[in-house]
C-alpha positions as CSV (number, residue, x, y, z in Angstrom):
1,M,132.9,106.0,200.7
2,T,135.9,104.7,199.9
3,T,138.7,106.8,198.8
4,I,141.5,105.2,196.4
5,T,144.2,107.0,197.6
6,K,147.3,105.5,195.6
7,P,145.7,104.0,192.0
8,R,147.3,101.3,190.6
9,I,149.5,100.8,187.6
10,Q,147.0,99.8,185.2
11,S,149.8,98.6,182.3
12,I,150.9,96.0,185.1
13,D,147.8,95.0,186.1
14,L,147.0,94.0,182.4
15,L,149.8,92.3,182.2
16,K,149.6,89.6,184.8
17,G,146.0,89.4,183.7
18,L,147.0,88.3,180.6
19,V,150.1,86.2,181.6
20,M,147.2,84.7,183.9
21,V,145.0,83.7,180.9
22,I,147.7,82.2,179.3
23,M,148.9,80.6,181.9
24,A,145.6,78.7,182.8
25,L,144.8,78.2,178.9
26,D,148.3,76.0,178.5
27,H,147.2,74.2,181.9
28,T,143.6,73.2,180.7
29,R,145.3,72.2,177.6
30,D,148.1,70.5,179.7
31,Y,145.2,68.7,181.8
32,F,142.2,67.6,179.5
33,H,143.8,67.4,175.9
34,Y,144.6,64.0,174.9
35,S,147.7,64.8,173.2
36,A,149.5,65.4,176.5
37,F,149.8,62.0,176.9
38,F,151.1,60.9,174.1
39,F,153.4,63.3,172.5
40,D,155.1,66.8,173.1
41,P,152.5,70.0,172.1
42,T,156.1,71.2,170.6
43,D,156.5,68.3,168.4
44,L,156.5,69.6,164.8
45,T,155.6,66.9,163.3
46,Q,152.6,65.3,165.7
47,T,150.8,69.0,166.8
48,T,148.5,71.6,165.3
49,W,149.2,75.1,165.5
50,P,146.6,75.8,167.8
51,I,148.0,73.5,170.1
52,F,152.0,73.5,169.2
53,F,150.6,77.7,170.4
54,T,149.3,77.6,173.7
55,R,152.3,75.5,174.4
56,F,154.9,77.9,172.5
57,I,153.5,81.0,173.9
58,T,153.8,79.9,177.9
59,H,157.6,80.1,177.5
60,F,156.7,84.0,178.5
61,C,155.0,83.2,181.8
62,A,157.3,82.0,183.7
63,P,159.7,84.8,183.2
64,A,157.1,87.9,183.5
65,F,155.6,86.1,186.6
66,S,159.1,86.1,188.2
67,F,159.7,89.7,186.8
68,L,156.6,91.3,188.2
69,A,156.7,90.0,191.4
70,G,160.3,91.6,191.8
71,L,158.6,94.8,190.4
72,S,156.0,94.2,193.1
73,A,158.6,94.3,196.0
74,F,160.1,97.5,194.9
75,M,156.5,98.7,195.1
76,I,155.4,96.9,198.5
77,G,159.1,98.2,199.7
78,K,157.8,101.9,198.5
79,R,155.6,101.8,201.7
80,K,157.3,99.7,204.1
81,P,160.8,99.9,205.7
82,L,163.3,97.4,204.3
83,N,163.2,95.4,207.8
84,E,159.4,94.7,207.2
85,L,159.6,94.1,203.2
86,S,162.5,91.5,203.9
87,G,160.1,90.1,206.8
88,F,157.6,89.8,203.7
89,L,159.3,88.5,201.3
90,F,160.6,86.1,204.0
91,K,156.9,84.4,204.8
92,R,155.5,85.1,201.2
93,G,158.4,82.8,200.0
94,L,157.9,79.9,202.6
95,W,154.1,80.1,201.7
96,L,154.8,79.7,198.3
97,V,157.1,77.1,198.7
98,F,154.3,74.9,201.2
99,V,151.7,76.0,198.2
100,E,154.1,74.1,195.5
101,I,155.6,71.2,197.2
102,I,151.6,70.1,199.5
103,I,148.9,71.8,197.1
104,I,150.0,72.0,193.7
105,N,151.2,68.7,193.8
106,F,148.3,67.7,195.0
107,G,146.2,68.7,192.8
108,W,147.8,67.7,189.8
109,K,148.0,64.1,190.0
110,F,145.7,63.6,194.0
111,D,148.2,61.2,195.6
112,V,147.8,61.4,199.1
113,N,151.1,60.0,199.5
114,F,153.4,62.4,197.2
115,T,155.0,59.6,194.9
116,H,156.6,62.4,192.6
117,I,156.8,66.3,194.1
118,G,157.7,68.3,191.1
119,L,159.3,71.8,191.8
120,Q,158.3,74.3,189.2
121,T,156.8,77.8,189.2
122,I,155.8,78.4,192.5
123,W,158.7,77.0,194.0
124,S,161.2,79.0,191.8
125,L,159.1,82.3,192.9
126,G,159.0,80.9,196.1
127,I,162.4,80.8,196.9
128,S,163.6,83.8,194.6
129,M,161.8,86.1,197.0
130,I,163.6,84.7,200.1
131,V,166.9,85.3,198.2
132,L,165.5,88.7,197.6
133,V,165.5,89.1,201.4
134,G,169.7,89.5,201.5
135,L,169.5,91.4,197.9
136,I,167.2,94.2,198.6
137,Y,169.7,95.4,201.3
138,L,172.7,95.7,198.3
139,P,173.0,98.6,196.0
140,K,170.3,98.9,193.4
141,K,173.9,99.3,190.7
142,A,174.8,95.9,192.8
143,I,172.0,94.2,192.6
144,L,171.0,94.8,188.3
145,A,174.6,93.7,187.8
146,F,174.2,90.2,189.7
147,S,170.8,89.8,187.8
148,L,172.7,90.8,184.6
149,V,175.6,88.4,185.1
150,I,173.5,85.5,185.8
151,I,170.6,85.9,182.8
152,F,173.2,86.5,180.4
153,G,175.5,83.8,181.7
154,H,174.1,81.4,183.6
155,N,174.2,79.1,179.9
156,L,178.1,79.0,180.1
157,L,177.3,76.5,182.9
158,D,175.9,74.2,180.9
159,N,178.5,71.9,180.2
160,I,179.4,71.3,183.6
161,H,177.9,68.4,185.3
162,F,177.3,67.1,188.9
163,D,175.3,64.0,188.3
164,G,173.3,63.5,192.0
165,N,174.2,66.1,193.3
166,F,171.0,67.5,195.1
167,L,172.3,71.7,195.5
168,W,173.6,71.7,191.8
169,A,170.2,70.0,190.6
170,M,168.6,72.7,192.7
171,L,170.5,75.7,191.2
172,H,171.3,75.0,187.2
173,E,170.5,71.5,186.1
174,R,167.1,69.5,185.9
175,Q,167.3,66.6,187.3
176,K,165.2,63.8,189.5
177,F,166.0,62.2,193.0
178,E,164.9,59.7,195.1
179,F,163.8,61.0,198.4
180,A,162.8,58.0,199.7
181,E,161.1,54.6,198.3
182,G,158.8,54.7,195.7
183,H,159.1,58.6,196.5
184,T,160.9,61.4,193.7
185,V,160.9,64.7,193.1
186,I,162.3,66.5,190.3
187,F,164.3,70.1,190.1
188,A,161.5,70.9,187.1
189,Y,162.9,74.7,187.5
190,S,166.2,75.6,188.4
191,L,166.8,78.4,190.5
192,L,169.6,80.6,189.4
193,P,167.8,82.3,186.6
194,W,165.0,82.8,187.9
195,I,166.5,84.4,190.9
196,A,167.9,87.4,188.5
197,V,165.1,87.8,186.9
198,M,162.8,88.7,190.4
199,S,165.7,90.3,191.2
200,L,165.8,92.7,187.8
201,G,162.4,93.3,187.9
202,Y,162.4,94.8,191.6
203,C,165.5,97.3,189.9
204,F,162.9,98.1,187.1
205,G,160.5,99.3,189.8
206,S,162.2,102.4,189.8
207,L,161.2,103.4,186.6
208,Y,157.3,102.9,187.9
209,D,158.7,105.5,190.7
210,S,156.9,108.5,190.9
211,T,160.5,110.2,191.7
212,F,162.1,108.9,188.3
213,N,163.0,111.8,186.6
214,I,161.8,111.1,182.5
215,K,164.5,113.9,181.9
216,K,167.3,111.0,182.2
217,R,166.2,109.1,179.3
218,D,167.6,109.0,176.2
219,D,164.9,108.6,174.0
220,N,162.5,111.4,176.5
221,P,161.5,113.3,172.7
222,V,162.1,116.7,174.7
223,T,165.4,116.1,176.7
224,G,167.3,112.7,174.5
225,K,169.7,112.6,172.5
226,N,167.5,112.5,169.4
227,P,164.7,115.3,170.4
228,T,162.4,115.1,167.7
229,I,160.3,118.0,169.3
230,T,162.4,120.9,169.5
231,A,159.6,123.7,169.3
232,L,155.8,123.8,170.0
233,I,153.3,123.7,167.7
234,D,150.4,126.3,166.5
235,Y,147.5,125.2,168.2
236,E,145.1,126.8,165.7
237,Q,146.9,125.5,163.3
238,F,147.8,122.4,164.5
239,C,143.5,121.9,165.5
240,G,141.9,124.2,162.8
241,M,140.5,125.9,165.5
242,K,140.6,128.5,167.8
243,A,142.0,127.9,171.3
244,V,139.1,129.1,173.4
245,E,140.4,130.8,176.9
246,E,138.7,129.1,179.6
247,K,137.0,132.0,181.7
248,P,137.7,133.2,185.2
249,M,136.8,131.6,188.2
250,R,134.0,133.4,190.5
251,E,134.9,133.5,194.0
252,I,134.0,134.8,197.5
253,T,136.1,134.5,200.5
254,A,134.9,133.3,204.3
255,R,134.8,136.2,205.3
256,E,132.6,137.5,202.4
257,L,130.6,134.7,202.9
258,Y,130.2,135.2,206.7
259,D,129.2,139.3,205.0
260,L,126.4,137.8,203.2
261,Q,125.1,135.9,206.1
262,V,125.2,138.6,208.4
263,K,122.9,141.1,205.9
264,G,120.4,138.9,205.2
265,E,121.2,139.9,201.4
266,P,119.6,136.8,199.4
267,F,121.8,134.0,198.1
268,Q,121.9,130.1,198.5
269,L,124.8,128.3,199.8
270,I,125.1,124.6,197.8
271,D,127.1,121.9,199.8
272,V,128.8,119.4,196.9
273,R,130.4,116.8,199.7
274,E,129.1,113.6,201.0
275,P,126.6,112.9,203.0
276,N,128.9,111.7,206.1
277,E,131.1,115.0,205.6
278,Y,128.1,117.5,205.8
279,E,126.8,115.4,209.4
280,I,130.7,116.2,210.6
281,A,130.2,120.1,210.3
282,N,128.5,122.6,207.9
283,L,127.2,125.9,206.8
284,G,123.5,125.4,206.9
285,G,123.8,125.3,203.0
286,E,121.6,122.5,200.9
287,L,123.3,119.9,200.9
288,I,124.1,118.5,196.6
289,P,126.9,116.4,196.5
290,L,129.0,116.5,193.7
291,S,128.2,113.1,192.0
292,S,124.5,113.9,191.7
293,I,125.2,118.0,190.9
294,G,123.8,117.6,187.1
295,A,120.6,115.5,188.9
296,N,119.5,118.6,190.5
297,V,119.5,121.6,188.1
298,D,116.4,122.5,189.4
299,H,117.2,122.9,192.6
300,I,119.7,125.6,191.5
301,A,118.1,129.1,191.5
302,R,119.2,131.0,188.7
303,D,117.8,134.7,189.5
304,K,120.4,135.1,192.8
305,K,123.5,134.9,193.7
306,V,124.9,131.3,194.4
307,V,127.8,130.4,196.3
308,V,129.4,126.8,196.4
309,H,131.2,125.2,198.5
310,C,133.7,121.5,199.5
311,K,135.6,120.9,201.8
312,M,138.7,123.0,201.0
313,G,137.6,124.9,197.9
314,G,138.0,121.9,195.1
315,S,134.0,123.0,193.9
316,A,135.7,124.4,190.7
317,K,134.3,121.3,189.1
318,A,131.1,121.3,189.4
319,I,130.8,124.5,188.9
320,R,132.5,124.0,185.4
321,E,129.9,121.4,184.6
322,L,126.7,123.9,185.6
323,E,128.2,126.6,183.6
324,E,129.3,124.8,180.6
325,K,126.3,122.0,180.5
326,Y,123.4,124.4,181.9
327,G,124.3,128.0,181.1
328,F,124.5,129.0,185.1
329,T,125.9,132.9,185.6
330,N,125.4,133.7,189.4
331,L,127.9,130.8,190.4
332,Y,131.1,131.7,193.0
333,N,133.4,128.9,194.1
334,L,134.2,129.5,198.2
335,K,137.8,130.6,198.4
336,G,139.2,127.3,200.7
337,G,136.4,125.9,201.0
338,I,134.4,124.9,204.7
339,I,137.7,125.1,205.9
340,A,138.6,128.3,205.4
341,Y,135.4,129.4,206.9
342,I,136.2,127.6,210.0
343,D,139.8,129.4,210.6
344,E,138.7,132.7,209.5
345,V,134.9,132.8,210.5
346,D,133.7,130.1,212.9
347,P,136.3,127.8,214.7
348,A,134.0,126.5,216.8
349,L,132.6,123.9,214.3
350,T,134.6,120.4,213.8
351,K,137.4,120.3,211.7
352,Y,138.4,117.5,209.9
């Protein structure tokens, strides 16, 4: 049975999926719609509102791709040391540059001679990752300052021109170059702003870290600058019903279970673990996995004590379900599960 130890962040996955759908829509329009060959889809004198919108909305895609790539780099860095993260980013960046130059450009025009090479989103993501290799060694505040200065200040460079300068075109000013007879390259996505957007995403990754202290947020409704929650609500008045106190869980220790076994008292022992766990070690109880507990109610006795156990005492979920849905009143949770039984009663059993 596969266990997911690190749950994914659904809001990030949702945003990634949405951006990919929007970008696919625009590329479909650009590749198949005849208007792409005759006029700019954002030209209000010729376009229609659906065509305009499919192009306009994609202006949010490249920033989102770059920002989320930086955020993902931070997430990867939570489980890798910096040297491994930098190696990963460098190799991934080189791969994306290769993909842009060779695979993407061929896919657009099926030109085996590569007479026209456009360096766009994938290229900028690749180079930004390579630059991020060095940035991640800086303090977070320095990375944040670097990102914000470039994002809000790079437009100040618009009046600086170096015609024919390969490096300047790569960094800031969109230009086309002929690198061989009949072969041109255009820097459609200059690198400066995209490097900064990715590094900013890397900084924002800390907001999704489990160690982030939500109390630091100014807009926190309890501890922020202007708290809106200053007292606990009256539950009964708010919900219009009286609070129901949860019944305490009946429990039995490993030693008490052993006494039942030795004395031969009538009781039923139910193991709610998975079959593969049962094969490793078991107490001789009846195997009813937690996922199928509801379908096996008829196999559970009502006229004698029933002891339910899992690996480490977490069978409370099964007991609550049986009590609330099916009215059982004779269930006991083995405190500490089979691990406690091994530790306290029978060390010869395999501990896993």
